[in-house]
C-alpha positions in Angstrom: 57.9 115.0 127.3 55.9 113.2 124.7 55.3 109.7 126.0 55.9 107.5 122.6 54.6 103.7 121.7 56.5 102.3 118.3 54.7 99.3 116.8 57.0 97.3 114.8 60.5 96.5 116.0 61.9 95.7 111.9 64.7 97.6 110.4 62.5 100.5 110.1 61.4 100.6 113.8 65.0 100.0 115.0 66.1 103.1 113.4 63.5 105.2 115.1 64.2 103.8 118.6 67.6 104.6 117.8 67.2 108.4 116.8 64.2 109.2 119.5 66.0 107.2 122.6 69.1 110.0 121.4 66.3 112.8 122.0 65.6 114.3 125.5 62.3 115.1 124.4 60.5 111.8 124.3 59.8 109.0 126.4 59.8 105.7 125.1 56.9 103.6 126.8 57.0 100.2 124.9 58.3 98.7 121.7 55.9 95.9 120.1 56.2 93.4 117.6 54.5 90.2 116.8 57.7 88.6 116.3 59.6 88.2 119.3 63.0 87.7 116.8 62.6 91.0 115.6 66.1 93.2 116.0 64.0 96.2 117.7 63.4 94.3 120.7 66.4 93.4 121.8 67.3 96.9 121.1 64.6 98.1 123.1 65.8 95.8 125.9 69.2 97.5 125.5 68.0 100.9 126.5 65.7 99.1 129.4 62.3 99.8 127.3 59.3 97.8 128.1 58.7 95.1 125.0 55.5 92.9 123.5 53.8 91.6 121.2 50.3 92.9 121.5 49.6 96.9 120.8 46.3 96.5 122.2 47.8 95.8 125.5 49.3 99.0 125.6 47.2 101.3 123.8 44.8 102.6 126.3 47.8 103.5 128.7 48.5 107.6 128.6 50.3 107.6 125.2 50.8 111.3 123.1 52.5 109.2 119.8 51.8 105.9 118.4 54.5 105.5 115.7 53.1 102.6 113.3 56.1 101.2 111.8 55.4 97.9 110.3 54.5 99.2 107.0 51.0 97.3 107.3 48.1 99.3 106.0 45.6 97.5 108.2 47.7 97.7 111.1 47.3 101.7 110.4 44.2 101.8 110.4 43.4 99.3 113.2 45.5 101.9 115.6 43.8 105.1 114.2 40.6 103.4 114.8 41.1 102.0 118.4 43.7 104.9 119.8 41.7 107.9 121.8 41.3 111.1 120.1 44.0 112.9 121.8 47.0 110.4 120.7 48.7 111.0 117.4 48.9 108.2 115.4 52.0 108.5 113.1 53.5 106.2 109.9 56.9 105.1 110.1 58.1 107.1 107.2 57.2 110.6 108.7 58.2 109.8 112.0 61.6 109.1 110.8 61.8 112.2 108.6 60.6 114.2 111.9 63.4 112.3 114.2 66.4 112.9 111.7 65.2 116.9 111.7 65.0 116.6 115.3 68.3 115.5 115.6 69.4 118.2 113.6 68.1 120.3 115.7 69.6 119.2 118.5 72.7 119.4 116.7 72.5 123.0 115.6 71.3 124.4 119.2 74.1 122.4 120.7 76.5 124.3 118.1 74.6 127.4 119.1 74.8 127.1 122.7 78.4 126.5 122.6 79.2 129.5 120.4 77.6 131.4 122.8 79.6 129.7 125.6 82.5 130.9 124.3 81.2 134.4 123.6 80.6 134.5 127.0 84.0 133.3 128.1 86.1 136.1 126.0 83.8 138.6 127.4 84.2 137.6 131.3 88.0 137.5 130.5 88.0 141.5 128.9 89.3 143.7 131.7 86.6 146.2 130.3 83.1 146.1 131.8 79.9 144.8 129.9 76.3 145.3 130.3 73.8 143.9 127.6 70.1 144.9 128.0 67.4 143.8 125.6 64.8 146.7 123.6 63.1 147.0 127.1 66.0 147.7 128.9 66.2 144.9 131.1 69.9 143.5 132.0 70.4 140.3 130.2 74.2 140.0 130.5 76.9 141.7 132.6 80.5 140.3 132.7 83.2 139.6 135.7 84.8 142.9 135.7 81.4 144.4 135.4 81.0 143.1 139.3 84.4 144.1 139.9 84.0 147.5 139.0 81.0 148.1 140.4 81.0 145.8 143.2 77.6 144.2 142.8 76.9 140.7 141.9 75.8 139.5 138.6 72.7 138.3 140.6 71.7 142.0 141.6 72.1 142.8 137.6 70.6 140.3 135.4 66.3 140.0 134.9 66.4 143.8 136.3 65.2 146.8 134.5 68.6 148.9 134.2 67.5 152.1 135.6 66.6 150.4 139.1 70.3 149.1 139.0 71.8 152.1 138.0 69.7 155.1 138.3 72.0 157.6 135.9 71.9 154.9 133.3 71.9 156.6 129.3 71.1 152.8 127.8 67.7 153.8 127.8 68.2 157.1 125.8 70.5 154.6 123.4 67.3 152.5 122.9 64.8 155.2 122.1 67.3 157.4 120.0 69.1 153.9 118.2 72.6 155.8 118.3 75.4 155.4 120.0 77.6 157.5 122.6 81.1 157.2 122.9 83.8 157.5 125.5 81.3 159.3 127.9 82.0 159.6 131.7 80.0 158.7 134.3 80.5 158.4 138.0 79.1 155.4 139.5 77.6 155.2 143.2 80.5 153.7 144.4 82.6 156.6 143.8 84.2 155.2 141.0 84.5 156.8 137.3 84.2 155.3 134.3 84.4 155.8 130.5 81.7 154.2 128.3 80.5 153.8 125.4 76.9 152.6 124.8 75.7 151.3 121.5 72.4 150.0 120.3 72.0 146.3 118.8 70.2 146.3 115.4 69.9 143.2 113.5 70.2 142.9 109.5 66.2 143.8 109.7 66.6 147.4 111.0 64.8 145.8 114.0 66.5 147.3 117.3 66.8 144.1 119.5 68.6 145.9 122.9 71.9 147.6 123.4 75.1 147.1 125.3 77.2 149.6 127.3 81.2 148.9 127.6 83.0 150.9 130.4 86.5 151.2 132.2 87.4 152.2 135.2 89.7 155.4 135.3 89.7 155.7 138.7 93.5 155.0 139.1 95.5 156.3 135.6 97.5 153.3 136.0 94.8 150.7 135.8 93.8 152.8 133.0 97.2 151.5 131.3 97.2 148.3 132.9 93.7 147.4 131.3 94.1 149.4 127.6 91.7 146.8 125.5 88.6 148.0 123.8 86.1 146.3 121.9 88.0 147.3 118.4 91.5 145.9 119.3 89.1 142.8 120.4 87.3 142.8 117.3 91.0 143.0 115.2 92.4 140.5 117.5 89.4 138.1 116.8 89.1 138.8 112.9 92.9 137.8 112.6 92.1 134.7 114.3 89.4 133.8 111.3 91.5 135.3 108.8 94.0 132.9 109.5 92.3 129.8 109.3 93.6 127.6 106.6 90.0 125.9 106.3 88.4 127.7 102.7 85.0 128.8 104.1 81.9 129.9 102.1 78.7 130.7 103.5 75.2 131.2 101.5 71.7 131.8 102.5 68.3 130.1 101.7 68.3 132.0 97.9 72.1 130.6 97.3 73.6 133.8 97.3 77.0 134.6 98.9 76.8 136.0 101.9 80.7 135.0 103.6 84.2 134.0 102.6 87.6 134.1 104.3 90.7 134.9 102.8 92.0 130.8 102.9 88.7 130.6 100.4 90.2 133.9 97.9 93.6 132.3 98.2 92.2 128.9 96.5 89.7 130.1 93.9 91.1 133.5 93.4 88.0 135.3 93.6 87.7 138.7 95.8 85.1 138.9 98.5 83.3 141.7 96.4 82.9 139.1 93.2 81.4 136.5 95.6 79.3 137.8 98.3 75.7 138.5 96.7 76.3 136.3 93.7 74.8 133.3 93.0 77.0 130.0 94.2 77.6 129.2 90.9 79.4 132.1 90.6 83.3 130.5 91.8 82.4 127.2 90.0 84.7 126.2 86.7 83.6 122.6 86.3 80.8 120.5 88.0 77.5 120.9 89.8 77.0 123.8 92.5 77.2 121.9 96.2 75.4 124.4 97.9 72.3 124.4 95.9 72.6 120.7 95.8 72.4 120.8 99.7 69.9 123.5 99.6 67.7 121.4 97.5 67.7 118.1 99.5 68.3 119.4 102.6 71.3 116.6 103.1 75.3 117.1 103.1 77.4 116.3 100.4 81.4 115.4 101.2 84.5 114.5 99.3 82.4 116.2 96.0 85.8 116.6 93.6 85.4 119.9 91.2 87.1 122.7 90.0 86.8 126.5 91.0 87.7 129.8 90.0 89.4 130.9 87.1 92.4 129.0 87.5 90.4 125.9 87.9 91.9 124.7 90.8 91.0 121.5 91.7 89.4 120.9 95.3 87.3 118.5 97.7 84.2 120.3 98.7 82.2 119.1 101.8 78.6 121.4 102.1 76.4 120.9 105.2 72.8 122.8 105.6 72.0 125.4 107.9 68.6 124.0 109.2 67.0 126.4 112.2 64.0 125.1 113.5 63.2 122.5 110.6 63.6 125.8 108.2 66.9 125.8 105.5 68.5 128.8 106.2 71.5 128.9 104.1 74.5 126.2 103.7 78.2 126.6 104.8 81.1 124.5 102.2 84.3 123.9 103.2 87.1 123.6 100.7 90.1 121.6 100.8 93.0 122.1 97.9 93.6 118.7 96.3 97.0 119.0 95.4 98.1 120.2 99.4 96.6 117.0 100.2 98.5 115.0 97.7 101.8 117.3 98.7 100.8 116.0 102.5 100.0 112.7 101.9 103.3 112.2 100.0 105.3 113.6 102.6 103.2 110.9 105.2 104.5 108.2 102.9 108.3 109.2 103.1 107.9 109.9 106.8 106.5 106.2 107.1 109.4 105.0 105.2 112.1 106.9 106.8 110.7 105.5 110.3 110.6 101.9 108.5 114.1 101.8 106.8 115.2 102.3 110.8 114.7 98.7 111.2 112.0 96.5 109.3 110.3 98.1 106.2 107.4 95.6 106.2 104.3 94.7 107.6 101.6 92.1 106.4 99.8 94.6 105.1 102.3 95.1 102.5 102.2 91.7 101.1 99.2 91.5 98.6 97.9 88.1 98.2 94.3 86.7 97.9 95.1 83.2 96.5 94.2 80.0 98.8 97.9 79.7 98.5 99.1 83.0 99.4 97.0 82.9 102.2 97.9 79.7 103.9 101.5 81.1 103.7 100.2 84.6 105.4 98.4 82.4 108.2 101.1 80.3 109.0 103.8 83.6 109.1 101.4 85.3 111.2 101.3 82.2 113.9 105.6 81.9 112.9 105.4 85.6 114.6 103.7 84.7 117.7 106.2 82.2 118.4 109.9 81.9 118.6 110.4 78.9 116.8 112.9 78.9 113.8 111.3 79.7 110.6 112.3 78.6 107.0 111.0 80.6 104.2 110.9 78.3 101.3 110.5 79.1 97.7 111.4 80.4 94.3 113.5 83.3 93.4 111.8 86.8 93.6 108.6 85.6 95.6 109.2 87.4 98.6 110.7 85.5 100.8 112.7 89.0 102.7 109.4 90.5 102.8 107.7 87.8 105.1 111.0 87.7 107.2 110.4 91.4 107.7 106.5 90.7 108.4 107.3 88.1 111.0 109.8 90.4 112.7 107.6 93.4 112.7 104.6 91.1 114.1 106.3 89.7 117.0 107.4 91.1 120.4 110.5 91.8 119.2 109.5 94.4 116.6 111.2 97.2 118.7 114.8 95.8 118.6 116.9 95.0 115.5 116.5 93.2 112.1 119.7 92.1 110.7 119.5 90.9 107.1 122.3 88.7 105.7 122.8 87.3 102.4 124.6 84.1 103.1 125.9 83.8 99.8 127.2 87.3 98.8 129.1 86.8 101.7 133.2 85.9 100.9 133.3 82.5 103.1 136.4 83.3 104.3 134.7 86.8 106.2 131.4 85.4 106.9 132.5 84.2 110.0 134.0 87.2 111.5 130.7 89.2 110.2 128.4 86.7 111.9 130.4 85.9 115.0 132.6 89.0 115.8 136.2 88.2 116.5 138.5 89.4 119.4 141.7 91.4 119.1 144.6 89.8 117.1 142.6 87.2 115.7 143.9 87.6 112.2 146.3 90.4 110.7 144.0 93.7 109.9 141.7 92.8 113.2 140.4 96.3 114.6 141.7 96.7 118.2 139.6 95.6 121.1 138.0 93.3 118.8 134.7 93.3 117.1 130.9 92.4 117.4 129.1 90.1 114.9 126.1 90.5 113.8 124.5 87.9 116.0 125.5 90.0 119.4 124.3 93.2 117.7 121.0 91.3 116.8 120.8 90.5 120.1 116.7 90.8 121.5 115.7 90.9 118.2 116.2 89.1 114.6 118.2 87.9 112.0 117.3 87.2 108.7 119.8 84.8 107.3 118.9 84.6 103.3 120.4 81.8 100.9 121.0 79.7 104.2 121.5 76.5 101.7 124.7 78.4 100.4 126.6 77.8 103.6 129.3 75.9 103.8 129.5 72.7 106.3 132.0 74.5 108.8 129.7 77.3 108.9 126.9 75.1 109.7 128.3 73.2 112.3 128.4 76.6 113.7 125.0 77.9 113.3 124.0 75.0 114.7 125.9 75.5 117.8 123.6 78.8 117.7 120.6 77.5 117.7 120.9 74.3 119.8 123.3 76.8 122.6 122.0 80.1 122.2 125.6 81.4 122.2 128.6 82.4 120.3 132.1 82.2 120.3 134.4 85.0 118.7 136.7 84.1 116.4 139.9 83.9 118.1 138.1 83.6 121.4 137.0 80.9 123.9 134.8 82.3 126.0 130.8 82.1 124.9 128.7 84.9 124.8 125.0 84.2 125.3 122.6 85.7 122.8 118.8 85.6 122.5 118.3 86.2 118.8 114.9 84.7 116.9 116.5 83.2 113.5 114.8 83.6 110.0 116.1 81.6 107.4 115.3 81.8 103.5 116.4 79.2 100.6 115.3 78.7 97.2 117.3 75.1 96.8 116.2 72.0 97.5 117.9 71.2 100.7 116.5 67.2 101.0 118.3 66.9 98.0 121.3 68.9 99.4 121.3 66.4 102.5 121.3 63.5 100.3 124.3 64.8 98.9 126.0 65.3 101.9 126.2 69.0 100.9 123.7 70.1 103.9 123.8 68.8 107.4 121.0 66.7 108.3 120.8 67.4 112.0 120.8 71.8 110.9 117.7 71.0 108.7 115.4 69.4 111.1 116.3 72.5 113.5 115.8 75.2 110.5 112.9 72.9 109.6 110.5 73.6 112.9 108.4 76.0 110.6 108.5 76.1 106.9 106.5 78.1 104.9 106.1 77.8 101.7 105.6 81.0 99.3 104.0 80.6 96.2 105.5 81.2 93.0 103.9 84.1 90.6 102.4 81.7 88.3 100.7 80.3 91.2 98.7 83.0 91.9 97.7 84.6 88.8 94.8 86.1 90.1 96.8 88.6 92.4 98.5 89.9 89.3 96.0 92.3 89.0 96.5 94.1 93.1 100.0 93.2 92.1 100.6 95.2 89.3 98.7 98.7 91.3 100.8 98.4 93.9 103.9 98.5 91.3 102.4 101.5 89.7 102.0 103.3 92.8 105.9 102.8 93.8 107.2 103.2 90.0 105.0 106.5 89.9 107.0 107.6 93.1 110.4 106.6 91.9 110.3 108.1 88.3 107.8 111.2 89.1 105.0 109.5 86.2 101.7 109.6 86.5 100.1 105.8 85.4 96.9 105.1 86.8 96.3 101.6 85.6 96.6 98.7 83.3 94.7 98.0 80.5 92.8 94.7 80.6 94.2 93.6 77.3 97.7 93.9 78.6 96.4 92.0 81.9 95.3 89.4 80.1 99.3 89.3 78.4 100.9 89.4 81.4 98.0 86.4 82.9 99.5 83.9 80.1 103.1 84.4 80.8 104.9 81.5 83.5 107.2 84.4 85.2 110.1 82.3 85.8 111.6 85.0 87.9 108.2 85.7 89.8 107.6 89.3 91.5 111.1 90.5 90.9 110.4 90.0 86.9 106.7 91.3 87.4 108.0 94.8 88.9 111.1 94.5 86.0 108.4 94.5 83.0 106.1 96.8 84.8 109.3 99.5 85.6 110.2 99.4 81.8 107.1 99.7 79.9 106.3 102.8 82.2 109.6 104.2 81.6 108.9 104.0 77.6 105.2 105.3 77.9 105.1 109.3 77.0 104.7 111.7 79.8 100.8 112.0 78.8 99.9 108.5 79.0 97.9 107.1 82.3 97.1 103.6 81.2 99.6 101.0 80.2 98.4 99.2 77.1 99.0 95.7 75.4 102.0 97.2 73.1 103.7 98.7 76.0 104.5 95.7 77.3 108.2 94.4 76.6 108.8 91.2 74.5 108.4 88.6 77.7 110.8 85.3 76.9 108.9 82.1 76.7 110.1 79.1 78.6 111.3 78.9 82.4 114.5 77.9 83.8 114.5 76.4 87.3 117.9 75.2 88.6 115.9 72.6 91.1 114.1 70.9 88.3 116.9 70.1 85.9 117.5 66.8 87.5 114.1 65.3 86.9 114.3 66.3 82.9 114.7 63.2 80.4 118.0 62.1 79.3 118.0 60.3 76.1 121.2 58.7 77.3 120.0 57.2 80.4 118.9 58.1 83.7 120.5 58.2 87.2 119.3 56.4 90.1 118.1 59.9 91.4 116.8 60.7 88.2 114.5 57.9 88.2 113.4 58.3 91.4 112.4 62.2 91.3 110.5 60.8 87.4 108.5 57.9 89.3 107.7 60.4 92.2 106.5 62.8 89.9 104.0 60.4 88.0 102.7 59.0 91.5 101.7 62.8 92.9 100.4 63.7 89.1 98.4 60.4 89.3 97.0 61.1 92.5 96.5 64.6 91.9 93.8 63.8 89.3 92.4 60.8 91.1 91.5 63.6 93.7 89.9 65.6 90.9 92.7 67.9 91.5 92.2 68.6 95.0 95.7 69.3 96.9 94.2 68.5 100.1 92.9 65.3 99.8 95.8 64.5 97.3 97.7 65.3 100.6 95.3 63.1 102.6 96.2 60.3 100.0 100.1 60.5 99.9 100.2 60.9 103.5 102.3 63.8 103.3 101.7 67.4 104.9 100.4 70.0 102.4 103.4 72.5 102.8 105.1 69.1 101.7 102.6 68.4 98.6 102.9 72.4 97.6 106.8 72.1 97.9 106.7 68.8 95.4 104.4 70.0 93.0 106.5 73.7 92.4 109.3 71.5 92.5 108.1 68.9 89.3 106.0 71.8 88.2 102.5 69.9 88.4 99.9 72.2 87.7 96.1 71.1 87.0 96.4 71.9 83.0 100.0 69.9 82.6 98.5 67.1 84.2 95.2 67.1 82.1 97.8 67.0 78.9 99.3 64.2 80.3 96.7 62.4 80.6 
């Protein structure tokens, strides 16, 4: 084991320390650097290796190798001048290359050892006895069946001359003649009779490296019948395993000549063994550079290279690694993956995930796209809300993704393994909404089912219920919902006994609830119950930077739905969409992109500006109509709204369009400010225009 001193604990020294510490052939004496804060010194302390600031204190110890990793030629010269003649001083760059080669060698040796262990395991589990000798007739291997048949332990065989163990063995004659002897009878010293086959082992260079004998115990015919397994059958079995592999494999030698392929390779490339073995590595390539030749030249592996192979120009991904033995390149091995199969598997995986999601809540926070500050704020608030049992109120315009947030909040909560039920309060008639939400008892009304029916709140017990369009509930239903929030219990229609429930309630609205309270169409006490954790979801026009990733997601989804192959959107088309106000938000964006893709030709892959359908100008927002100017006079509420809008706009401009500072000056929460600015359509540009 070599004793090593590393001088220089910067980036290079740290890398060398990691590599050398992983080998079992080096003993790290110390790591030196004049900078006490060098990263390599901290790493050395983790490895329990001594550290220091002055290499001269260590150089006269018994050091075999000094690695100079400072990159300073003056330090290198001093080390060369100071070190003893037995100490080797190596520049860091050379040492790093050596360390990498040693690591690769260690890896290859481990692989070879693993293969040898696997081979030994197979041979030890066959019923035939086997003895292997080298070219000098020394026993190098015997299997477990040999011990059983000959009643002699392995230790008595290995390392001994074969004739000293089995006097009548003919393996020395096989070594001399270099010819095999098949199905020869032999009587062992213990009286057992065997049939043996002796075969010389000759390598590819026609060099005799040894011989082996395989023998069966034929003392009892029954034993022979039960143990009727020979080398040919084992070979056939192993070949069948290799041939059944779905991994397409090709191997070339150091000159780039093909030496082996498997059936999976032929299936993908369409090339037979005779067309590849002995031929240049480029013979199978239709489009692209030979990765075998590149790896042989650079000695570095490559992964995930896309190319076309075979006469059919099959699209594949290629991984190639060098075969390095004792620092010398001996060839390379390549594995091909059919891209079409990968796409099919990926598509099946996505479909499976979608099926699983459809069983409960469909979406998670990973499905919500948004990098703008407004969207990040909403996401942070939603994630906080998911970890609490508080009632959540999602606010925002239609089409902004409120239901998406509701799904994600449920999936992030500790209720994610229970039910998630969605209810659109505006889509269910008032006459049946109560029975749908709270259920009913038998005989509660004409047409009621025998035995009654559980309501949605009972079905969602221990889970979550999402009440969309909460602002559309009647005052009567609002009172019943308030009871659920206050008492955590419901009473079925036609019933008298309360039923305790444990449900997380998530609500959403695009209505102005504050205005509804003033108009007496929404209960104030219910509002405060629902508004414990309000989350404002910004409109699409407030987060135009999110347009590009949103479009990419919509393109992927539409490709799956309509079987298209659109890859992206052009810059002019994206700029056109960025100038639009998007009154319908993300829902409208999905409609526009979907229509554009439908009318594209099947061979077109990029959405161009001319593909975009005509976008209508202007915007309709029902919450803002009362704030518009009225030439015939303003109501009191309209005047108040107009004044509030002006106050907010002036403060926004006064604070250099900083929303946080504006909210602080007006003494309102940032969420409330976002809501009011959206309500009055106050933006930076509009404020400048008004000034």
